[in-house]
N, C-alpha and C positions, 0 to 999 in steps of 0.2 A: 634766731629764726626771723631774720629781717625781711619778711615778705608778707603778702596779704592775700585775701581771697581772690582778687582780680588775677593774680598770677596763677594760682591753682586752677581757676576756672578755665584757663586756656589748655589744661592738660587733663581732661575729664576721663574718669573711669568710675565704676560703681564703688570700688574699694580703694581706700587711701591708707598707706602704711608709712609711718614716720619712725625714724630712729633718732632718739634724742628729744624727749618731750620738753625739757627745761620747765618753764613756767606755764606752758600750754598755749602760747600764741599760735603756734603752727596748727595745733588741734582746732583752735577756734577758727582759723582761716579756712581749714578744710571743711568744718561744719558750715561756714558761711558760703563756701563754694558749691555746696550741695552734694557732697559725697554721701553715699548711702550707708557705708560701713567704714569706720575709722579705727585703726589700731595705732597705738603709739608706745614705743619702748623707751624706758628710762633706767639708767644704771644707778642714779643717785636716789636713795630712799627718801631723802628730804624733798626733792622735786617731784618724785612719784606721788608722795602723799599730798603735796600741794595740788597736783593735777586731779587726783582722786576727789578731793574736796571741790575743786572748781567745776568738774564735769559729772558729779555724782547723779544728777538728774537727767543726763542725756544718754538714752539707750543706744545711740549710734556709736558712742565712744567706748573703746575697749583699751584699757591701760595694762601694761605689762612691766613688771619690775625685773631687771636682769640685764645681762650682757647680750647685745643684739647678735653677736657672732655665735652665741650658744642657743638662743631661743627663737631666732627669726624663722628657722625652718619649721618649727612646731606651729607657727602662726600661719604660714603660707601653704603648707603641705596640702591642706584640705580645700583651698580656694581654687575654684575652677573657672575664673574669669580674669581678664587682664587687670593689672593693678597699677596704680600710680604710686611709685616709691619716692619718698622724700628722705634722702640719706643725709642726716644732719647730726649723727651721733659721734662726737669726738671730743676729747679733752681740749678745752680752750681757756685754761687758766682759772683762777679764782677757786670757787668751791664746786666747780663741775667735776663729775666723777671721772676717774681714770681706771680703766679696766686692764686686761692683760696687755693691751696695746694702746698707744695714744689714739689711734684711729682704727676701728675695725672695718673700714670701708671695703678693702679688698676681700676680706672674709665675707662681708655682706653680699658682694657681687658674686662670689663663688656659690653662695647659698641660692641666690636668685637664679643662677645658671642651672641648678638642679631642677627647677620647676618646669613641668612639661610645656607651659605656655612661654613662648619666646618673643612676645610682642608687648611686654610691659613698658610703661613709660617710666624712665629712671631720671630723677632730678637729684643732683648733687649740690649741696649748699656750701658756702664759704670756700669757693674755689681759690681765693687768694692764698689760703693756707697751704695749698699744694704748689705754690710757686717756689722755685729753688731759692729765691732771695728772701722768702718769708721765714721768720724765726721758728714757726711751727714745723717747717719742712724737715728740720734736723731731727725731730722726734718721730715724724711720720715715715721718713725714708722712702717715699715714693711720690710721684708727681702725676701731672695730667696725662702724660703718655701711657703710663701703666694703668690708669683708670680707664682710659678709652680702649686700651687693648683688652682689658677684662670684659668690657661691655660688648665689643665687637665679637668676642669669642662666644657670647650668648647667642648673637644673631648678627651676621655680617651686614645685614641691611639697616642696622642702626645708623642714623645720621646725627651729627652733633651741632648744637648751637650754644652760644654762651650769652646769657641774658643778665640784665642788671637786677640787683635786689633793691629793697627800699633804702638801703644805706650805702651800698658799694656798687661800683660799676663793674660789669663783666665778672660777676661773682657766683653765678649759678650755671652749672653744666646741665643742659637738657639733651637727653638721648631718647629719640623716638624712631620708630620704624619708618623707613623711606616710603612715603605714600604718593609722592609725585615725582616727576622727572622734568628735565628741561622742556621736553615736549611730551605731555602725558599720552599722546597718541601712540607712542612707540614703547614696546616692551623689550624688543631685541634689536640690537644694531649689528649688522653684518659689515665687516671691514674688508674692502676689496683693494688690495695693493696691486698696482699694475706697472709694468715696464716692458714695452714692446710685446704686448700680449693682445694685439688687435684681433688675431684669429680666434681668440677664446672669449672676448668680451661680450659679444652678443649672446652667446649661449649661457654665459655666467649670469647675466642680468635676467634672461628669460627664466633660468632655473630658480633664481631667488624670488622673482615676482610670482612664481607658481606655488610658493610655499603656502600652506594652509593658514598661516598667520600673517600673510602679506599685508593685511589691513593694519597690523600693529608692528610691522617690520620697517626699520630704517636701514638704508643702504648708503654707506659712506665710501666713495671711490677715491683713493689717493693715487694720483698719477705722478710717479717719481721721474719726471722729465722724459717720458717716452718719446721716441722719434717716430712712432707709428700713429695710427688714427683713432686711438681709444676715445679721445675727447668727443669726436663727432658722434660716435655710437652712443656714448653716455647722454649727449645732448638730445639725441633722437628719443631715447627712453624717457628722458625728463619731460618731453612733450606729452608723453602718455601716462606717466606716473609722477605723483608729487612727493614720493618718499625717498628720492635719490639726491644725494649731495655729492658735489665734485670738488676735489682739492687738487691743484696743480703745484708741484714743487720742482726744485732742481733734483738732479740724480742723487739718491741717497740709499742707504741700506733698507732692506725689507722691514727691519725692526724699527727704524726711524719712521718709516711710513705707517706701520701699525700704531706707533705711539701718537702720531698725528690723528689717526682714526679714533683711537681711544679717547683723546682729549676733545674731539669734536662730537663724540657719540652722545645721543640722548637716551638710549635704552638702558635699562637697569641690568640687562644681560648682554654680553658681547660674544661674537664669534668671528673667526677669520674665514673669509670665503675666497679661497684661492681661485684664480680665474679659470684654471683648467680642471677643477674638481666640480662635481655635481652632487645633488642631495636628493634623498627621498622626499616626496612632497610634504610629509608631515614630520620631517626630521626636527625642525626648529620647534614645532609644537610639543613634541615629546620631550626635548631637552628643557624647554621653558617650563613645562609642567613639573618635571622632576625638581628643578630648582625652586619653583614655587612651593612645592609640598615639603621640601627638605632644606630648611635654612642652614642645616649643619654642613651641607655640601657647598664648596666654593666653585667647583668645576665638575662638569659631566662630559662623558665622551662615549661614542658608540663604535660599532664595527664598520668596516668598509669593504666594498668590492673593489677589485683592481682591473683596470683596462689599460691598454696601450694605444687605443684608437682615439684621436681627438674628437671633442664635441659630441660624444655620445651622452645619453641620459641615463638616469638611474634605472628607468623601466626598460630601456632598449639599449643594450650594450654588448660588446664582444668581450665576455669575461675571460680573464687570464689567471685569476686567482682571487683569494679572499684573505682578509686579515681580521680574524677574531681576536680582539685584544683581551688581555687577562684582567681579572678583578684588580682594582687599584691596590697597590702596595708601595708605600713611599720608599721602601728599601730598594725597589727596582730603580727608582730615579737616582737615589744616592749612589747606587752601584754602577751607574752608567747606562741604564736601559730606559730610554724615553718611550714608554709604551702607552702614550696618551692618544696617539693618532693625529691625523691632519685636520680634524674638524671638531674640536671641542667647543663647548660653550661655558663661559665663566661669568662671575659676578663683576660688574663694573667697580663695585666698592672695594675690591681687593687692591686696586691701584691707589686708593687713598691711603692704604696702610703700607703697601710694599713698593710703591713707585711703578716704574714702567719697564718695558723690555730694554735690554742692553743694546743700544744702537751701534756699538762698536763691533758686535758679533756679526758674522756673515751668514752662518748656517744654523747656529744652535741657540739663538736668543730665546726661542720659545721653550726649548728644553730647560734653559737656565731659569726662566721665569716660573715654569711649572714646579721645578725643584724648590725654588725660593718660597713660593706660597705654600707648598706642601709641608713645610716645616711645622706649621701650626694649623693648616687647613686640611679638610678631607675632600677627596674626589670620589666620584662614583662612576662605575662602568655600567652603561646601559647595554645589556646583552641583546642588541638588535642591530641589523645592518641598516645604517642610516645614510651612508654616503657612497659615492663612487670616486675612487682615487685614480688619478691619471699618472701612470708611471712613465717618466721622461728622463732620458739620459742627459739632456741639456738643462735640467732643473738646477736651481741654486744649490740644492743639497748634493746632487750627484756630480756636479762639475767642480765642486770645491772640497774634495775628500780630505786633502791635507789640512785645510782650515777647520773642517769638521772634527778631525782627530784632535787637533790642538785645543780647540774650544771645549770639546767634551772632556778632555783630560783635565783641563783647568776647572771645569765645573765639578767634576767628581772629587778632586783634591780639596777644593774649597768647602764643599758641603759635608764631606766625610769628616774633615777636621772640625767643622762647626758642631757636627753631631757628637763627636768625642768630647767636646768641651761643654755639651749641653747648651749651646748657644743657637740663636736664630739670626740669620743674616738678613738685614734690611737694607734695601737699596732705594734711595730717593734721589731722582734726577742724577743717577750715575754715581752717587756717593755711597760707599759701603760702610755700614756701621753694624755692630753686633749688640745683642741684648740677651739676657737670660730668658729662656723660654718661659712663657706665662704658665703658671700652674692652674690652668683652667680645669674645672671639675669635669671628670670623665670617668664614668662608672664602667667597670668590667664585671661581668658575672661569669665565674669560672666553675665549670662542672667536670670533675674527674669521672670518667665513665669506667668504673671498675666492673660493671656487669655487662654481659652481652645484650641485655635488654633494659629498657627503662620502665619502671612500674607506672601503671596508669595513674595511681594515686599521686605520685610525684608530679607527673605532667599536669594533672588537673589543678594541683595547688600552685604550680609554677605560673600557669597562664592567668591565674587570678591575682597574682602579686601586683601591688601598687609599686611602680618603679619609674624613675626618669629614663631618658634615653640611655641606652647601654650598648656595650660591645660584648657579644657572646664569645666566650673563650672555652674551648673544651679540649680535653686530651684523652686518648684511649690507647689501648694495646700496651699496657705496662703495669708495673707495680704502683701502689698508691703514692709512694714517695716520688717516683719519676713523674707521675701524672701531675701532682701538685707543683713540682718544680717547673714542669713545662708550662703550666698555666701562668705562673709568675713571670717567666721569661717572655711569654707572649704579651702579657699585660704591659711589661716594660717597653716592648717594641711598639705597642699601640699608644703609648703615652697615657695610660690609665693612671688616674690619681687615687681612686678607691676601688678595691677589689673585694668582692664577696665570694667565698668558696661555698658551694651548695652541693652536698652529696645527694645522689639520686635515691638513696634508701630512706628518705625523710619526706614528710609533708610539712608545708610551711604556712604560717599565719599570713593573711593577705597584706598586713602592714609591716612585715619583717624588714624589708629593705629600707622603707622610708623612716621607720623608727630607729634602726641602727645608724642610718646616715645622720639623723637629727642630733645625735649625741656629739658628733664631731670629735670622736676619740680615735687614737691611733689603732687600737684593737678592741673590738666589741663583738660579742656573739649572741646568738639566740639561745634559749634554754633547751638543752638536749639531755635525754636520759639514756643510760645504757639499755641495750635491747635484750638483756638477759637478767635474770634475778640477781640482786634485789631491785633491779630497775632504778637504781639511784641516779641522782643528777650528775652530769659531767661538769658541775661547778666544783672545782677541786681546790683544796687548801693544803699547804704543806704541814705535815705532822712529824714529830720526832719518833723514829722507830727505836733507836738506842743512841748511845753516845757517839756512834760513828755514822749512822745513816738516817736519812729522812725519807718519808714516803708521802703519799697523797690520800686524802680522805674527802668524801663527798660532803658538801654543804647540804643539809637536809631541811633547814628551816629558813624561810625568808618571807618578807611581806609581799603580797601579791602585787606585781607590777614593779617591784623594786629593781634598781640597777645595782647589781652585786659585784663587788671587786673580788677577783679570784686569783689564785696562783697559776692555775692551768685550766683549760677546758678542751673539749673535743673540737675537731676541725670540720665537723659536718655542716656548720653554718656560722662562719666567722667573717667579719668585715675588717679589712685592713686599710689604713692609709699606706700607700705604696712607699712612702719614705722609710718605713720600718725595714724594708728589704735591702735598702742601701746601707744599713748599719749592721747587718748580720751577714757573715760570709756564706757563699754558696758551698754545698747545696743546703738550702734552707730546711728541707724536710728529708730526714733519713731515719732508718729504723735500727741503728746500731748502738743506741744509748741504753745504759742500764742504771737503775737506781741502786740496786744491790747486786754485787758480784755473784754469779751463779744463778740468779733469777732471770726470767725472760726479759728481753729488751722492752722498753716502754714504746708506746706508739709514736709515730712520726709527728702527730699533732701535739702531744704532750711534750715531746722533746723540743719542738719549735717554741712552745710556750716557755720552756726553761731558758732558751736563748733570748727570747724577748725580755724576760725578767732580768737576765744578766746584762742586757743592753740598757736597762733603766726604764723599760716600758711597763705601764700598768695595764692589766687585762680586766675587762668587765663583761658581764652577762646581763642582758635585758630580759627579765623574767616576764615582761608583758607580751613577748612574742615567742611562745613555745613552739618547738618543732617536734612533730611526732616521729619517732623512730620506727621504721617499718620492719616487722617480722611477719608472723601469721596474724598479727594484730598491730595496732598503732600504739606504741609505748610512749607514754607521756607522764606528767605529774600525777594524774589520777591513777595510773597503773601502779606507780611507786607507792602512793598513799594506800591503795587497796592491798597491795602486797604486804606492806608494813603492818596494816591492821590485821590481816590474816595471820601473820607471824606472831603478833602480840597475842591474838586469841589462842593460837596453837601453844605458845609458851605458857599462857595462863592455864590452859587445860592440862598441859604436861605437869605443871607445878602442882595443880590440884590433885592429879593422880598420884604424884609422888608423895604428897602429904597424906592422902588416904591410905596409901600402901604402908607408909611409916606408922600411922596411927593404928591401922588394922593389925600390924605385926606386933 
């Protein structure tokens, strides 16, 4: 922990969390820097006990013994303010502890990604160890690029600096949310590429200066060697407005011009403003607000009206059609359908990760770039008409149909192949490289709708669940096996890393999702009981029926809150790491399995548990999050205990009557 309180004081939050306490110097630096609450995790019992003795009289300091990849979520789940993370927990020789991995750093970042707050300060120490030339790199097997990729997946607005520690130069990675820009006046930059578009330029600039966010809008005009008079029109507007920049170049492709605009832009959000298109007055404000509120979206786009008459406005035009674009689906892009529209707005930060538009393309450079960033980024369709699109037969797109066909064909082939290989294509300055897609935490909540209605009790418990951001996945109109299989397929297409199945005939503990996630297990479920007598638990263990067959028996006794290992459990509330579905053949859920020939088939959930066990997975149930099974009442552990007590009383009375009868006879 070669740093001091001066460094930490530059990155203030009320809460400080450290992984890797060692002898406690980092804790002391955090105390001296003025943090209100300090948590530190240490894997070595020796160093943990040392720190306990050192800070025993400081109520601000909370020490935790264990593997950070397993206990970090339990610490941060209840924290509702931004945190300063000091990630320093890794094996570094000597008597330092070695957990399941030499460094749990990527796992720690996955856990931070689950937290609903996406603006934490993240500090990574000992950056030298992640240099490919360092001896530690061989055991860690990941480097700076993978670390930054994980952090950007939490929030694409993170910016990185590398600072010196007390002992080493350039040894601490600092990741903080972008708070300033080259010019803090501007939030959005509109890039206007022009070539022989004099007849549109005046209307284009008037349209942009009428935007409701014109006071924080930057306009960058890139003149690609036009032989017309755009320069003078721009100069005229520059006399009236101070937010317009003008760049003059030789003749180049539209995407080369866009790249110049991107590199010159000051705004944190970018949009291309075609000279012949127009916008609703609040279009940029709506798009900006959506990106502000949703850091998970890299790009947003709206619907457009269509005109064939030049220089009309959004409010006054000769409408010839409308284009209501569909909800974003990355499969559309991969399959050759660029349904993003002509007026998107995107984060400038994506260019730091993915490079720029392909300047060699004539018509489809935007389509290629949207497909490229959609590999790991989400887009959002704003279902409002925000722009006016000018349909022109002499446009670049319409006058180069052969080039468009060839370019689109190449894009589809490239990205379909990458998807099959589970790779992401990265292009920096025209150089293509591939990397394995980052396993960024992404929760899917799957609800198989087996009923034509949803009980109000289920809905009430669902809305009160604590949960990170999630993707809602549902399936209806089919048998339960088909519904569960459909949900898994959808989860795979959406890039979900963790899937929880939640049946609608249950009510859930508010902490069900957060507690199941905290275990970081391949398969873990909530405590569920059968909804018919004897209302026994669906925590099942294998028992021997005879020398040929085995069956299942309910586990009836457990410590309250215990994590119980089982051989099978019901599917009503089960959390899966999606990796398990890659190791088990389709269909995952089916109802044709039998334990004993001639007896009814076992349920699809119990059968899937058999496959999980056969594949080497262990199955657990967290008894601290019971789910009530809905019938005419809510069936839970209390129901089972009451039923068992009644049966015991009945049996006792029956035995007493039998004894009385025998003695009387």
